[in-house]
C-alpha positions as CSV (number, residue, x, y, z in Angstrom):
1,X,75.5,-29.4,113.7
2,X,74.1,-31.2,110.7
3,X,70.6,-31.8,109.9
4,X,69.4,-35.4,110.4
5,X,68.8,-35.2,106.3
6,X,72.4,-34.3,105.8
7,X,73.3,-37.1,107.4
8,X,71.4,-39.2,105.7
9,X,72.4,-38.4,102.3
10,X,76.2,-38.9,104.0
11,X,75.1,-42.5,104.8
12,X,73.7,-43.0,101.5
13,X,77.2,-41.4,99.4
14,X,79.1,-43.9,102.1
15,X,77.0,-47.2,101.4
16,X,75.9,-46.4,97.5
17,X,78.2,-49.2,95.0
18,X,78.7,-46.9,92.1
19,X,77.7,-48.3,88.6
20,X,80.0,-46.7,85.8
21,X,79.7,-49.1,83.3
22,X,82.9,-51.9,84.4
23,X,82.5,-55.2,83.4
24,X,81.8,-56.7,87.0
25,X,80.4,-53.8,88.9
26,X,76.8,-56.5,89.6
27,X,79.0,-58.5,90.6
28,X,77.8,-57.4,94.7
29,X,74.2,-56.9,93.6
30,X,74.6,-60.8,92.6
31,X,76.1,-61.9,95.7
32,X,73.2,-60.3,97.4
33,X,70.6,-61.7,95.8
34,X,72.4,-65.3,96.6
35,X,70.4,-68.4,95.9
36,X,66.8,-66.2,95.6
37,X,64.2,-68.0,93.1
38,X,62.2,-65.0,92.6
39,X,64.4,-61.9,91.3
40,X,61.9,-58.8,91.1
41,X,62.9,-55.8,88.6
42,X,61.2,-52.8,89.2
43,X,60.6,-49.5,87.4
44,X,59.8,-45.7,88.4
45,X,58.3,-45.3,85.0
46,X,56.7,-47.2,82.2
47,X,59.0,-45.5,79.8
48,X,62.9,-45.7,80.8
49,X,65.8,-46.8,78.8
50,X,68.0,-47.1,81.4
51,X,65.5,-49.3,83.4
52,X,65.0,-51.6,80.7
53,X,68.7,-51.5,79.8
54,X,69.8,-52.4,83.4
55,X,66.9,-55.1,83.8
56,X,68.4,-56.5,81.1
57,X,71.9,-56.9,82.0
58,X,70.8,-58.5,85.4
59,X,68.6,-60.4,83.7
60,X,71.2,-62.1,81.1
61,X,73.4,-62.9,84.4
62,X,70.8,-64.2,86.4
63,X,70.2,-66.8,83.3
64,X,74.0,-67.3,82.7
65,X,75.3,-67.5,86.3
66,X,72.1,-68.9,88.6
67,X,70.2,-70.7,85.9
68,X,67.0,-68.7,86.0
69,X,64.9,-70.1,83.3
70,X,61.6,-67.8,83.2
71,X,61.3,-64.1,82.5
72,X,57.8,-62.7,83.6
73,X,57.0,-59.2,82.5
74,X,53.6,-57.2,83.3
75,X,52.0,-58.0,79.6
76,X,49.4,-60.0,78.5
77,X,49.8,-64.0,78.3
78,X,49.2,-64.4,74.9
79,X,51.0,-61.8,73.5
80,X,54.3,-62.6,76.0
81,X,53.7,-66.6,74.7
82,X,54.6,-65.9,71.5
83,X,57.6,-64.5,72.4
84,X,57.9,-67.4,74.2
85,X,57.9,-69.6,71.7
86,X,60.5,-67.7,69.4
87,X,63.2,-67.5,72.1
88,X,62.7,-71.4,72.2
89,X,62.9,-71.5,68.6
90,X,59.8,-72.8,68.0
91,X,57.7,-70.1,66.7
92,X,57.0,-68.5,63.5
93,X,58.6,-65.3,63.7
94,X,61.5,-64.6,61.6
95,X,62.7,-62.0,64.2
96,X,62.5,-60.7,67.7
97,X,60.8,-57.3,66.2
98,X,58.1,-59.7,64.6
99,X,57.7,-62.1,67.7
100,X,56.8,-58.7,69.9
101,X,53.8,-58.1,67.2
102,X,51.5,-59.4,69.3
103,X,51.8,-56.1,71.6
104,X,49.5,-53.6,69.2
105,X,47.7,-51.9,72.2
106,X,48.5,-49.3,74.0
107,X,50.7,-48.8,75.8
108,X,52.7,-50.7,72.9
109,X,55.9,-49.1,73.7
110,X,56.1,-51.0,77.2
111,X,57.2,-54.0,74.9
112,X,57.8,-53.2,71.6
113,X,60.9,-50.9,72.3
114,X,64.4,-51.7,71.0
115,X,65.5,-52.4,75.1
116,X,63.2,-55.4,74.5
117,X,64.0,-56.4,70.9
118,X,67.7,-56.5,71.8
119,X,66.8,-58.9,75.0
120,X,64.8,-61.3,72.9
121,X,67.0,-61.7,70.3
122,X,69.6,-62.5,73.4
123,X,67.1,-65.0,75.1
124,X,66.8,-66.9,71.9
125,X,70.8,-67.2,70.7
126,X,71.1,-68.1,74.6
127,X,69.0,-71.0,74.1
128,X,69.9,-72.1,70.8
129,X,73.5,-72.4,72.1
130,X,72.6,-74.7,74.9
131,X,73.3,-78.4,74.9
132,X,70.4,-80.9,74.4
133,X,68.1,-81.7,77.6
134,X,69.3,-78.1,79.3
135,X,66.7,-75.8,80.4
136,X,66.1,-73.3,78.1
137,X,64.9,-70.1,79.3
138,X,61.5,-68.7,78.3
139,X,59.7,-65.4,77.9
140,X,56.1,-65.0,79.6
141,X,53.3,-62.6,80.5
142,X,51.3,-62.3,84.0
143,X,48.8,-60.0,83.7
144,X,45.0,-60.1,82.7
145,X,43.9,-57.5,80.3
146,X,43.7,-60.0,77.0
147,X,40.1,-61.1,77.6
148,X,39.2,-61.4,74.0
149,X,42.7,-62.5,72.8
150,X,42.9,-65.4,75.3
151,X,39.2,-66.3,74.2
152,X,40.8,-66.6,70.7
153,X,43.8,-68.8,71.6
154,X,41.4,-71.2,73.5
155,X,39.3,-71.7,70.6
156,X,42.2,-72.0,68.2
157,X,43.4,-74.5,70.0
158,X,40.3,-76.9,70.7
159,X,39.7,-76.4,67.2
160,X,43.1,-78.4,66.3
161,X,42.8,-81.0,69.5
162,X,39.0,-81.4,69.9
163,X,36.1,-79.9,67.4
164,X,33.1,-81.1,69.6
165,X,35.2,-78.7,72.8
166,X,35.7,-76.0,70.5
167,X,32.1,-75.9,69.5
168,X,31.0,-76.2,73.6
169,X,33.6,-73.3,74.5
170,X,32.4,-70.8,71.1
171,X,28.7,-71.3,73.0
172,X,30.3,-70.2,76.4
173,X,32.4,-67.7,75.2
174,X,29.6,-66.1,72.9
175,X,28.3,-64.7,75.8
176,X,30.8,-61.9,75.6
177,X,29.2,-60.9,71.9
178,X,26.9,-58.7,72.7
179,X,29.0,-56.3,74.7
180,X,30.9,-55.6,71.4
181,X,34.0,-56.7,72.0
182,X,34.7,-53.7,74.9
183,X,35.2,-55.6,78.6
184,X,34.9,-52.2,79.8
185,X,30.9,-51.7,78.7
186,X,30.5,-55.8,79.8
187,X,32.1,-54.0,83.1
188,X,29.7,-51.4,83.4
189,X,26.2,-53.6,81.9
190,X,27.1,-56.1,84.9
191,X,27.6,-54.2,87.9
192,X,24.6,-51.6,87.3
193,X,22.5,-55.0,86.7
194,X,22.1,-54.2,82.9
195,X,23.1,-57.7,81.9
196,X,23.7,-60.9,83.6
197,X,27.2,-61.5,84.0
198,X,29.1,-64.4,81.7
199,X,30.8,-66.0,85.1
200,X,29.3,-69.2,85.4
201,X,30.0,-69.8,81.4
202,X,33.8,-68.7,82.1
203,X,33.8,-71.0,84.9
204,X,32.7,-73.6,83.1
205,X,34.8,-73.7,80.8
206,X,38.1,-74.1,82.7
207,X,36.7,-76.8,84.6
208,X,35.9,-78.9,81.0
209,X,39.1,-78.1,79.7
210,X,41.2,-78.7,83.3
211,X,39.0,-82.0,83.3
212,X,40.2,-83.1,80.2
213,X,43.8,-82.6,80.9
214,X,45.2,-86.0,80.8
215,X,43.2,-86.3,77.7
216,X,45.2,-83.5,75.7
217,X,48.7,-83.9,77.3
218,X,49.2,-87.5,76.0
219,X,49.3,-86.3,72.5
220,X,52.7,-85.5,71.7
221,X,54.8,-85.9,75.3
222,X,56.3,-82.5,77.1
223,X,55.3,-80.4,73.7
224,X,51.6,-80.7,74.2
225,X,52.1,-80.6,78.3
226,X,53.2,-77.0,77.2
227,X,50.9,-76.2,74.4
228,X,48.1,-77.5,77.0
229,X,49.6,-75.7,79.7
230,X,49.6,-72.3,78.0
231,X,45.8,-72.7,76.4
232,X,45.1,-73.2,80.7
233,X,46.4,-70.4,81.6
234,X,44.5,-68.4,78.8
235,X,41.2,-70.3,79.7
236,X,42.0,-69.0,83.5
237,X,43.2,-65.6,82.5
238,X,39.3,-65.4,80.7
239,X,38.1,-66.3,84.1
240,X,39.8,-64.1,86.1
241,X,39.7,-61.2,83.4
242,X,35.7,-61.5,83.2
243,X,35.9,-60.8,87.5
244,X,38.6,-58.0,87.4
245,X,36.3,-56.3,84.6
246,X,33.0,-56.9,86.8
247,X,34.9,-55.6,89.8
248,X,36.7,-52.5,88.6
249,X,33.6,-50.3,88.8
250,X,33.4,-51.4,92.2
251,X,36.5,-49.0,93.1
252,X,40.1,-49.0,92.3
253,X,41.1,-51.2,95.5
254,X,39.4,-54.2,94.7
255,X,40.6,-54.4,91.1
256,X,43.9,-53.7,92.1
257,X,44.1,-56.5,94.6
258,X,42.4,-59.0,92.2
259,X,45.4,-58.1,89.2
260,X,48.3,-58.4,91.4
261,X,46.9,-61.6,93.1
262,X,46.5,-63.1,89.5
263,X,49.9,-62.2,88.9
264,X,51.1,-64.0,91.7
265,X,49.1,-67.0,90.6
266,X,50.1,-67.1,87.1
267,X,54.0,-66.8,88.5
268,X,53.6,-70.0,90.9
269,X,51.5,-71.9,88.6
270,X,54.5,-71.4,85.6
271,X,57.4,-72.1,88.1
272,X,55.2,-75.5,89.4
273,X,54.9,-76.3,85.6
274,X,58.5,-75.5,84.5
275,X,59.4,-77.9,88.3
276,X,58.1,-80.7,86.2
277,X,60.9,-81.0,84.3
278,X,63.7,-78.8,85.5
279,X,63.5,-77.9,89.0
280,X,64.0,-76.0,91.1
281,X,62.9,-73.3,88.4
282,X,63.9,-69.7,89.0
283,X,62.1,-66.5,88.0
284,X,62.9,-63.0,87.2
285,X,59.7,-60.9,86.8
286,X,59.3,-57.0,85.2
287,X,57.0,-55.0,86.6
288,X,56.5,-51.3,87.6
289,X,57.7,-50.6,91.1
290,X,54.3,-50.1,92.5
291,X,53.5,-54.3,91.5
292,X,57.4,-55.0,93.0
293,X,57.7,-53.5,96.1
294,X,56.4,-54.3,99.1
295,X,53.0,-52.8,99.3
296,X,53.0,-52.9,103.5
297,X,55.6,-50.5,103.4
298,X,53.7,-47.4,101.2
299,X,50.6,-45.3,100.9
300,X,48.9,-48.1,98.9
301,X,48.8,-50.7,101.6
302,X,47.6,-48.1,103.9
303,X,44.3,-47.9,101.8
304,X,43.9,-51.3,101.4
305,X,46.3,-52.4,98.5
306,X,48.5,-55.4,98.3
307,X,51.1,-56.4,95.4
308,X,53.1,-59.0,93.7
309,X,55.8,-57.7,95.9
310,X,54.4,-58.4,99.2
311,X,52.5,-61.7,98.7
312,X,55.9,-63.0,97.0
313,X,57.3,-62.2,100.3
314,X,54.5,-63.4,102.4
315,X,54.6,-66.7,100.8
316,X,58.5,-67.1,99.9
317,X,59.7,-65.3,102.7
318,X,63.9,-64.1,101.6
319,X,63.6,-66.7,98.6
320,X,62.0,-63.4,96.7
321,X,64.8,-60.1,96.5
322,X,62.9,-57.0,95.6
323,X,64.7,-54.2,93.3
324,X,63.6,-51.1,93.0
325,X,64.6,-48.5,90.6
326,X,64.7,-44.4,90.7
327,X,65.1,-41.5,88.7
328,X,65.7,-38.0,89.7
329,X,65.1,-36.2,86.0
330,X,65.7,-36.7,82.5
331,X,63.2,-37.8,79.9
332,X,60.4,-40.6,79.6
333,X,58.1,-41.9,77.3
334,X,54.4,-41.9,78.0
335,X,51.3,-40.6,76.8
336,X,49.3,-37.9,78.1
337,X,45.6,-39.6,78.0
338,X,44.6,-42.8,77.8
339,X,45.2,-44.4,74.8
340,X,46.7,-41.5,73.3
341,X,50.1,-41.6,71.3
342,X,53.3,-41.9,72.9
343,X,55.4,-38.7,73.8
344,X,58.5,-37.5,75.0
345,X,58.0,-35.8,77.9
346,X,60.6,-33.9,80.3
347,X,60.7,-35.6,83.6
348,X,60.4,-32.9,86.4
349,X,63.4,-32.9,88.7
350,X,62.1,-34.8,91.7
351,X,60.5,-32.9,95.1
352,X,62.7,-31.7,97.7
353,X,61.2,-34.3,100.7
354,X,61.3,-37.5,98.1
355,X,63.4,-40.3,98.0
356,X,64.7,-39.2,94.3
357,X,65.9,-36.2,95.8
358,X,68.1,-37.3,98.7
359,X,69.9,-40.1,96.4
360,X,70.1,-37.2,93.7
361,X,71.8,-35.0,96.5
362,X,74.4,-37.9,97.4
363,X,75.7,-37.1,93.9
364,X,76.7,-40.7,92.0
365,X,75.2,-40.6,88.6
366,X,74.3,-44.5,88.7
367,X,74.6,-46.3,91.9
368,X,72.9,-49.0,93.7
369,X,71.9,-49.3,97.7
370,X,71.9,-52.8,99.6
371,X,68.9,-52.3,101.8
372,X,68.4,-56.4,102.8
373,X,71.8,-56.4,105.0
374,X,71.8,-54.5,108.2
375,X,75.2,-55.5,108.9
376,X,77.8,-53.2,110.7
377,X,77.2,-49.0,109.4
378,X,74.5,-50.2,107.2
379,X,72.1,-50.6,109.7
380,X,72.3,-46.7,110.6
381,X,71.3,-46.3,106.9
382,X,68.7,-48.7,106.8
383,X,66.9,-47.4,109.8
384,X,67.0,-43.6,108.2
385,X,65.3,-45.0,105.1
386,X,62.7,-46.5,107.0
387,X,61.4,-43.4,108.6
388,X,59.3,-42.6,105.3
389,X,59.5,-40.1,102.6
390,X,57.8,-39.4,99.2
391,X,58.3,-41.8,96.2
392,X,57.4,-40.8,92.7
393,X,55.9,-43.4,90.2
394,X,55.5,-42.4,86.5
395,X,53.2,-45.4,85.0
396,X,51.8,-45.2,81.2
397,X,50.7,-41.8,81.9
398,X,52.7,-38.9,82.5
399,X,50.9,-35.7,83.9
400,X,53.7,-33.3,85.2
401,X,51.4,-30.4,85.9
402,X,49.6,-32.2,88.8
403,X,52.6,-34.1,89.1
404,X,52.4,-34.3,93.3
405,X,49.1,-35.4,93.0
406,X,49.1,-38.1,90.4
407,X,52.4,-39.3,90.9
408,X,54.0,-39.3,94.2
409,X,53.2,-41.5,97.3
410,X,54.7,-42.1,100.5
411,X,56.7,-45.0,101.6
412,X,59.7,-46.5,103.5
413,X,62.1,-47.5,101.1
414,X,64.3,-49.7,103.1
415,X,60.8,-51.9,103.8
416,X,59.9,-51.5,100.7
417,X,62.8,-53.1,98.7
418,X,65.7,-55.2,99.5
419,X,68.2,-53.0,96.9
420,X,67.4,-49.7,95.1
421,X,69.2,-48.8,91.8
422,X,69.2,-45.1,91.2
423,X,69.9,-43.7,87.7
424,X,69.9,-40.0,88.7
425,X,68.8,-38.2,84.8
426,X,67.5,-41.2,82.2
427,X,66.4,-41.3,79.0
428,X,63.2,-41.7,77.4
429,X,62.6,-45.4,75.5
430,X,62.8,-45.2,71.9
431,X,59.5,-47.3,70.6
432,X,59.4,-49.2,67.4
433,X,56.4,-47.5,66.3
434,X,54.7,-44.3,68.3
435,X,51.2,-45.4,67.4
436,X,49.1,-48.3,68.7
437,X,45.6,-49.7,68.4
438,X,43.7,-48.8,72.1
439,X,43.6,-50.7,74.5
440,X,40.9,-51.0,77.7
441,X,41.3,-48.2,80.1
442,X,42.0,-50.1,83.3
443,X,40.4,-49.3,86.6
444,X,42.5,-46.2,87.7
445,X,45.5,-46.8,89.6
446,X,47.3,-44.6,92.2
447,X,49.6,-43.4,91.4
448,X,48.4,-43.0,88.0
449,X,48.6,-45.6,85.3
450,X,50.6,-48.0,86.8
């Protein structure tokens, strides 16, 4: 009698839709997405060319065929908003590579790479070809690490529109000056009562900015409203980043949950803002599988963590469509130490008791599985993939010598995602540069560095 694992491999082989490079082979995936407002495109690593490439292909079709107008990525708001200005034809950067120039800190290669350059170029060209009055597609960040960059953005805006308010903002944000520009120093000092926190000051600044919305946004119609919104988001980011760094030394669960909750708040605030002009707004999100797969179906959820995928499912139900990406072997761009240089590393073949090995054994170089529909024969596969196995997650660090401990966790694949795209052998993403400025180390995530 065949083993149950062999039977599951056969079910995968029968249900998988091959991806061989044909023009319309993603049609079935687009059909499965249907009218969803939120499409979450994950990645099993932060440095794989094929993941970026496939996400870009799907994103272009969502924009063209389904009217998606918000591309929201696991990146800091001010750096991504510079790109947003470029793709909308409003920025000063003459090229996509220069528009991505805000991404200077580790891990720089996540967004300053050739695949993202091509997507940004396409978004700009697409927007330029739209008739007047049609909603343009934008590029936005949802992460919260840019404490000082967001402070600078708020001050620069207020210097232009309200110098007296800028003076008050400088006094409040000056609270951070004694920490030498390092949010981690701030976190340590407040965690161990070595210094008072800046919580009151950042809340006061956000409150004042919010109260003056009407005054600031009547200056120039839609342009002023967009500009105010992005500055309010920067002020909100400062408030949440202050809280994040103040809690990061209390434990990884607290800081992880705060970070992912902030990401969802950012997504929903952005969608609500864009809905004022062209409703309903549809958004495609790019982030690691660990953020976009439903945490309730993973070891992370068992540890008390939630994430973007879980929260969007809870709030928006079937309007959120979660897509995971997996690989068996190949190469990846990653670092060995936090803040270290980018390296091309060999990805070890997946462990025998992992989903990646199961998909590898199905024998398809590239394919995708629909896990949302349980109609007919697919029901048996969905149930088989609900039993649980190991799943690999490679973040900005890849530590093959401790791979089982550092990069694998338990999951139930068919509860975690609505669809999974498997690329059996992958290649490293190509950074525009191989060095980056230092980035503050985030609270250690499990799996490592996601």
